[in-house]
DSSP file (Angstrom, degrees, kcal/mol; ACC not computed):
  #  RESIDUE AA STRUCTURE BP1 BP2  ACC     N-H-->O    O-->H-N    N-H-->O    O-->H-N    TCO  KAPPA ALPHA  PHI   PSI    X-CA   Y-CA   Z-CA
    1    1 A M              0   0    0      0, 0.0     2,-0.3     0, 0.0    22,-0.0   0.000 360.0 360.0 360.0 128.7   -9.3    4.9   -8.7
    2    2 A S    >   -     0   0    0      1,-0.2     3,-0.5     2,-0.1    21,-0.0  -0.483 360.0-161.7 -69.1 127.4   -8.5    8.4   -9.7
    3    3 A E  T 3  S+     0   0    0     -2,-0.3    -1,-0.2     1,-0.2     0, 0.0   0.556  85.1  68.0 -83.6  -8.4   -4.8    8.9  -10.3
    4    4 A N  T 3   +     0   0    0      2,-0.0    -1,-0.2     0, 0.0    -2,-0.1  -0.140  68.2 147.2-104.5  36.9   -5.2   12.7  -10.0
    5    5 A R    <   -     0   0    0     -3,-0.5     3,-0.1     1,-0.1     2,-0.0  -0.416  50.1-111.8 -69.9 147.8   -6.2   12.8   -6.3
    6    6 A P        -     0   0    0      0, 0.0     2,-0.5     0, 0.0    -1,-0.1  -0.325  42.3 -83.2 -73.6 163.4   -5.1   15.9   -4.4
    7    7 A D    >   -     0   0    0      1,-0.2     3,-1.7     2,-0.1     4,-0.3  -0.559  39.5-146.5 -64.7 118.5   -2.4   15.7   -1.7
    8    8 A L  G >  S+     0   0    0     -2,-0.5     3,-1.3     1,-0.3    -1,-0.2   0.774  91.9  68.5 -64.5 -25.4   -4.5   14.6    1.3
    9    9 A S  G 3  S+     0   0    0      1,-0.3    -1,-0.3    -3,-0.0    -2,-0.1   0.710  98.3  52.1 -67.7 -17.9   -2.3   16.6    3.7
   10   10 A T  G <  S+     0   0    0     -3,-1.7    -1,-0.3     2,-0.1     2,-0.2   0.521  92.2  96.0 -93.9  -5.6   -3.7   19.8    2.2
   11   11 A L    <   -     0   0    0     -3,-1.3     2,-0.1    -4,-0.3    -3,-0.0  -0.591  68.6-131.0 -91.4 146.0   -7.3   18.9    2.6
   12   12 A T     >  -     0   0    0     -2,-0.2     4,-2.5     1,-0.1     5,-0.2  -0.336  38.3 -94.8 -78.4 170.6   -9.6   19.9    5.5
   13   13 A G  H  > S+     0   0    0      1,-0.2     4,-2.1     2,-0.2     5,-0.2   0.932 126.9  46.1 -54.3 -50.7  -11.8   17.3    7.2
   14   14 A P  H  > S+     0   0    0      0, 0.0     4,-2.4     0, 0.0    -1,-0.2   0.872 111.9  52.2 -63.6 -33.9  -14.8   18.0    5.1
   15   15 A Q  H  > S+     0   0    0      2,-0.2     4,-2.5     1,-0.2    -2,-0.2   0.878 107.4  52.7 -68.2 -36.5  -12.7   17.9    1.9
   16   16 A L  H  X S+     0   0    0     -4,-2.5     4,-2.4     2,-0.2    -1,-0.2   0.924 109.9  48.5 -61.5 -44.2  -11.3   14.5    3.0
   17   17 A V  H  X S+     0   0    0     -4,-2.1     4,-2.8     1,-0.2    -2,-0.2   0.922 111.5  49.2 -63.5 -43.6  -14.8   13.2    3.4
   18   18 A R  H  X S+     0   0    0     -4,-2.4     4,-2.1     2,-0.2    -1,-0.2   0.899 110.1  51.3 -63.4 -39.7  -15.8   14.6    0.0
   19   19 A A  H  X S+     0   0    0     -4,-2.5     4,-0.9     2,-0.2    -1,-0.2   0.909 112.3  47.3 -62.0 -42.1  -12.7   13.0   -1.7
   20   20 A F  H >X S+     0   0    0     -4,-2.4     4,-1.6     1,-0.2     3,-0.8   0.939 111.5  49.5 -64.5 -47.1  -13.6    9.7   -0.1
   21   21 A L  H 3X S+     0   0    0     -4,-2.8     4,-0.6     1,-0.3    -1,-0.2   0.830 105.1  58.7 -63.0 -32.0  -17.2    9.9   -1.2
   22   22 A A  H 3< S+     0   0    0     -4,-2.1    -1,-0.3     1,-0.2    -2,-0.2   0.791 113.9  38.5 -66.2 -26.7  -16.2   10.7   -4.7
   23   23 A E  H X< S+     0   0    0     -4,-0.9     3,-1.3    -3,-0.8    -2,-0.2   0.691  96.0  81.5 -94.4 -21.0  -14.2    7.4   -4.9
   24   24 A I  H 3< S+     0   0    0     -4,-1.6    -2,-0.1     1,-0.3    -1,-0.1   0.820  95.3  40.0 -63.5 -36.7  -16.6    5.1   -3.0
   25   25 A D  T 3< S+     0   0    0     -4,-0.6    -1,-0.3     2,-0.1    -2,-0.1   0.376  84.2 116.8 -97.5   6.1  -19.0    4.3   -5.8
   26   26 A K  S <  S-     0   0    0     -3,-1.3     2,-0.1     1,-0.1    -3,-0.0  -0.514  74.3-105.6 -73.2 141.2  -16.6    3.9   -8.6
   27   27 A P        -     0   0    0      0, 0.0     2,-0.5     0, 0.0    -1,-0.1  -0.423  33.1-169.2 -69.9 139.0  -16.5    0.5  -10.1
   28   28 A R        +     0   0    0     -2,-0.1     6,-0.0     1,-0.1    -2,-0.0  -0.979  13.6 168.0-128.1 117.4  -13.4   -1.7   -9.2
   29   29 A T        +     0   0    0     -2,-0.5    -1,-0.1     5,-0.0     3,-0.0   0.687  57.0  60.4-106.2 -21.3  -13.1   -4.8  -11.2
   30   30 A T  S  > S-     0   0    0      1,-0.1     4,-2.0     0, 0.0     5,-0.2  -0.761  80.3-121.9-108.2 155.0   -9.6   -6.0  -10.4
   31   31 A P  H  > S+     0   0    0      0, 0.0     4,-2.8     0, 0.0     5,-0.2   0.877 114.3  56.7 -58.5 -36.5   -8.0   -7.0   -7.1
   32   32 A A  H  > S+     0   0    0      1,-0.2     4,-2.2     2,-0.2     5,-0.1   0.900 106.7  48.7 -63.2 -40.0   -5.4   -4.3   -7.7
   33   33 A E  H  > S+     0   0    0      2,-0.2     4,-1.9     1,-0.2    -1,-0.2   0.889 111.9  49.3 -66.2 -38.1   -8.0   -1.6   -8.0
   34   34 A K  H  X S+     0   0    0     -4,-2.0     4,-2.3     2,-0.2    -2,-0.2   0.915 111.0  49.4 -66.1 -42.9   -9.8   -2.8   -4.9
   35   35 A A  H  X S+     0   0    0     -4,-2.8     4,-2.1     1,-0.2    -2,-0.2   0.896 109.4  52.5 -63.2 -39.7   -6.5   -2.8   -3.0
   36   36 A A  H  X S+     0   0    0     -4,-2.2     4,-2.3     2,-0.2    -1,-0.2   0.889 108.6  50.9 -63.7 -38.6   -5.8    0.7   -4.2
   37   37 A F  H  X S+     0   0    0     -4,-1.9     4,-3.0     2,-0.2    -2,-0.2   0.940 110.3  48.0 -64.0 -46.3   -9.2    1.9   -3.0
   38   38 A F  H  X S+     0   0    0     -4,-2.3     4,-2.3     1,-0.2    -1,-0.2   0.848 110.2  53.2 -64.7 -32.2   -8.6    0.4    0.5
   39   39 A D  H  X S+     0   0    0     -4,-2.1     4,-2.1     2,-0.2    -1,-0.2   0.939 111.2  45.7 -64.5 -46.2   -5.2    2.1    0.6
   40   40 A F  H  X S+     0   0    0     -4,-2.3     4,-2.5     2,-0.2    -2,-0.2   0.918 111.8  51.9 -61.8 -43.6   -6.8    5.4   -0.2
   41   41 A K  H  X S+     0   0    0     -4,-3.0     4,-2.6     1,-0.2     5,-0.3   0.915 109.0  50.7 -59.2 -43.8   -9.6    4.7    2.4
   42   42 A A  H  X S+     0   0    0     -4,-2.3     4,-2.4     1,-0.2    -1,-0.2   0.899 110.3  49.8 -60.9 -41.3   -6.9    4.0    5.0
   43   43 A Q  H  X S+     0   0    0     -4,-2.1     4,-2.2     2,-0.2    -2,-0.2   0.916 111.5  48.3 -64.3 -43.5   -5.1    7.2    4.1
   44   44 A V  H  X S+     0   0    0     -4,-2.5     4,-2.3     2,-0.2    -2,-0.2   0.950 115.7  42.4 -63.5 -49.5   -8.3    9.3    4.4
   45   45 A F  H  X S+     0   0    0     -4,-2.6     4,-2.5     1,-0.2    -1,-0.2   0.851 112.3  54.1 -70.7 -32.4   -9.3    7.8    7.8
   46   46 A A  H  X S+     0   0    0     -4,-2.4     4,-2.6    -5,-0.3    -1,-0.2   0.910 109.4  48.8 -64.5 -40.3   -5.8    8.0    9.1
   47   47 A A  H  X S+     0   0    0     -4,-2.2     4,-2.2     2,-0.2    -2,-0.2   0.913 111.8  48.7 -64.8 -41.9   -5.7   11.7    8.3
   48   48 A L  H  X S+     0   0    0     -4,-2.3     4,-2.2     1,-0.2     6,-0.4   0.914 113.1  47.8 -63.1 -41.9   -9.1   12.2    9.9
   49   49 A A  H  X S+     0   0    0     -4,-2.5     4,-2.0     1,-0.2     5,-0.4   0.906 111.9  49.5 -65.4 -41.9   -7.9   10.4   13.0
   50   50 A E  H  < S+     0   0    0     -4,-2.6    -1,-0.2     1,-0.2    -2,-0.2   0.894 115.0  43.4 -65.3 -40.5   -4.7   12.3   13.2
   51   51 A R  H  < S+     0   0    0     -4,-2.2    -1,-0.2    -5,-0.2    -2,-0.2   0.861 128.6  25.4 -75.2 -35.4   -6.3   15.6   12.9
   52   52 A G  H  < S-     0   0    0     -4,-2.2    -2,-0.2    -5,-0.2    -1,-0.2   0.458  95.0-123.5-111.4  -1.0   -9.2   15.0   15.3
   53   53 A G     <  +     0   0    0     -4,-2.0    -4,-0.2     1,-0.2    -3,-0.2   0.846  51.5 166.1  61.5  32.0   -7.9   12.4   17.6
   54   54 A N     >  -     0   0    0     -5,-0.4     4,-1.9    -6,-0.4    -1,-0.2  -0.729  28.8-164.3 -88.7 111.4  -10.9   10.3   16.6
   55   55 A P  H  > S+     0   0    0      0, 0.0     4,-2.2     0, 0.0    -1,-0.2   0.806  90.0  57.2 -65.6 -28.7  -10.6    6.6   17.7
   56   56 A D  H  > S+     0   0    0      2,-0.2     4,-2.2     1,-0.2     5,-0.1   0.907 107.5  47.2 -67.7 -40.2  -13.4    5.5   15.3
   57   57 A A  H  > S+     0   0    0      2,-0.2     4,-2.3     1,-0.2    -1,-0.2   0.893 111.1  52.0 -66.2 -39.1  -11.5    7.0   12.3
   58   58 A A  H  X S+     0   0    0     -4,-1.9     4,-2.1     1,-0.2    -2,-0.2   0.905 110.2  48.6 -62.9 -40.8   -8.3    5.3   13.5
   59   59 A A  H  X S+     0   0    0     -4,-2.2     4,-2.4     2,-0.2    -2,-0.2   0.889 110.3  51.2 -66.0 -39.4  -10.2    2.0   13.7
   60   60 A A  H  X S+     0   0    0     -4,-2.2     4,-2.2     2,-0.2    -2,-0.2   0.888 109.3  51.0 -64.3 -38.9  -11.6    2.5   10.2
   61   61 A A  H  X S+     0   0    0     -4,-2.3     4,-2.3     2,-0.2    -2,-0.2   0.915 110.0  49.7 -63.7 -43.1   -8.1    3.2    8.9
   62   62 A E  H  X S+     0   0    0     -4,-2.1     4,-2.3     1,-0.2    -2,-0.2   0.908 110.6  49.3 -64.1 -42.2   -6.8    0.0   10.5
   63   63 A R  H  X S+     0   0    0     -4,-2.4     4,-2.4     2,-0.2    -1,-0.2   0.902 110.6  50.8 -63.0 -40.4   -9.7   -2.1    9.0
   64   64 A A  H  X S+     0   0    0     -4,-2.2     4,-2.6     2,-0.2    -2,-0.2   0.898 109.7  49.8 -65.1 -40.1   -9.0   -0.6    5.6
   65   65 A R  H  X S+     0   0    0     -4,-2.3     4,-2.9     2,-0.2    -1,-0.2   0.903 110.5  50.8 -64.3 -39.8   -5.3   -1.4    5.8
   66   66 A A  H  X S+     0   0    0     -4,-2.3     4,-2.4     2,-0.2    -2,-0.2   0.914 111.1  48.0 -62.6 -42.6   -6.2   -5.0    6.8
   67   67 A D  H  X S+     0   0    0     -4,-2.4     4,-2.3     2,-0.2    -2,-0.2   0.925 113.0  48.5 -62.3 -44.6   -8.5   -5.3    3.8
   68   68 A R  H  X S+     0   0    0     -4,-2.6     4,-2.7     1,-0.2    -2,-0.2   0.937 112.5  47.9 -60.8 -46.9   -5.8   -3.9    1.5
   69   69 A D  H  X S+     0   0    0     -4,-2.9     4,-2.1     1,-0.2    -1,-0.2   0.869 109.9  52.8 -64.7 -36.6   -3.2   -6.3    2.9
   70   70 A R  H  X S+     0   0    0     -4,-2.4     4,-2.1     2,-0.2    -1,-0.2   0.925 112.2  45.1 -62.5 -45.0   -5.6   -9.3    2.6
   71   71 A I  H  X S+     0   0    0     -4,-2.3     4,-2.4     2,-0.2    -2,-0.2   0.914 112.5  50.5 -66.8 -42.6   -6.2   -8.4   -1.1
   72   72 A L  H  X S+     0   0    0     -4,-2.7     4,-2.6     1,-0.2    -1,-0.2   0.869 109.7  51.6 -63.4 -35.2   -2.5   -7.8   -1.8
   73   73 A S  H  X S+     0   0    0     -4,-2.1     4,-2.7     2,-0.2    -1,-0.2   0.907 109.4  49.6 -66.0 -41.4   -1.7  -11.2   -0.1
   74   74 A Q  H  X S+     0   0    0     -4,-2.1     4,-2.5     2,-0.2    -2,-0.2   0.892 111.0  50.1 -63.2 -39.9   -4.3  -12.9   -2.4
   75   75 A I  H  X S+     0   0    0     -4,-2.4     4,-2.4     2,-0.2    -2,-0.2   0.945 112.2  46.8 -62.5 -47.8   -2.7  -11.2   -5.4
   76   76 A A  H  X S+     0   0    0     -4,-2.6     4,-2.3     1,-0.2    -2,-0.2   0.904 113.1  49.1 -62.5 -41.7    0.8  -12.4   -4.4
   77   77 A T  H  X S+     0   0    0     -4,-2.7     4,-2.6     1,-0.2    -1,-0.2   0.909 111.1  50.1 -64.6 -41.6   -0.5  -15.9   -3.7
   78   78 A G  H  X S+     0   0    0     -4,-2.5     4,-1.8     1,-0.2     6,-0.3   0.887 111.2  48.2 -64.0 -39.0   -2.2  -16.0   -7.1
   79   79 A E  H  X>S+     0   0    0     -4,-2.4     5,-1.7     2,-0.2     4,-0.5   0.884 112.1  49.8 -68.0 -38.5    0.9  -14.8   -8.9
   80   80 A T  H ><5S+     0   0    0     -4,-2.3     3,-0.8     1,-0.2    -2,-0.2   0.926 112.1  47.3 -65.0 -44.6    3.0  -17.4   -7.0
   81   81 A L  H 3<5S+     0   0    0     -4,-2.6    -1,-0.2     1,-0.2    -2,-0.2   0.842 114.7  46.3 -66.5 -33.9    0.6  -20.2   -7.9
   82   82 A S  H 3<5S-     0   0    0     -4,-1.8    -1,-0.2    -5,-0.2    -2,-0.2   0.469 114.8-113.3 -89.8  -0.7    0.4  -19.2  -11.6
   83   83 A G  T <<5S+     0   0    0     -3,-0.8    -3,-0.2    -4,-0.5    -4,-0.1   0.516  78.2 121.5  83.3   3.9    4.2  -18.8  -11.9
   84   84 A G      < +     0   0    0     -5,-1.7     2,-0.3    -6,-0.3    -1,-0.2  -0.082  24.4 115.2 -84.6-169.0    3.9  -15.0  -12.4
   85   85 A G              0   0    0      1,-0.1    -9,-0.0    -3,-0.1    -5,-0.0  -0.875 360.0 360.0 138.9-170.1    5.5  -12.4  -10.3
   86   86 A L              0   0    0     -2,-0.3    -1,-0.1     0, 0.0    -2,-0.0   0.454 360.0 360.0 -87.5 360.0    8.0   -9.7  -10.5
């Protein structure tokens, strides 16, 4: 996941789509990288939904947040089981 992403609030709809497409095919090998991608996806689709009142984009954002939360929960469970954590 690119750490140098632009501020999504400054992007137009087409620019949001291009930013998302630029990230979609990048390899993600760790659960944290996958969670970060789903977080980014949720942000992009939430911005699209907010700007255009698009219920499909809002639903996509919600699914991405659910995927992110599922992965983060698995990470937390794995850390708890292995004795790791913060």
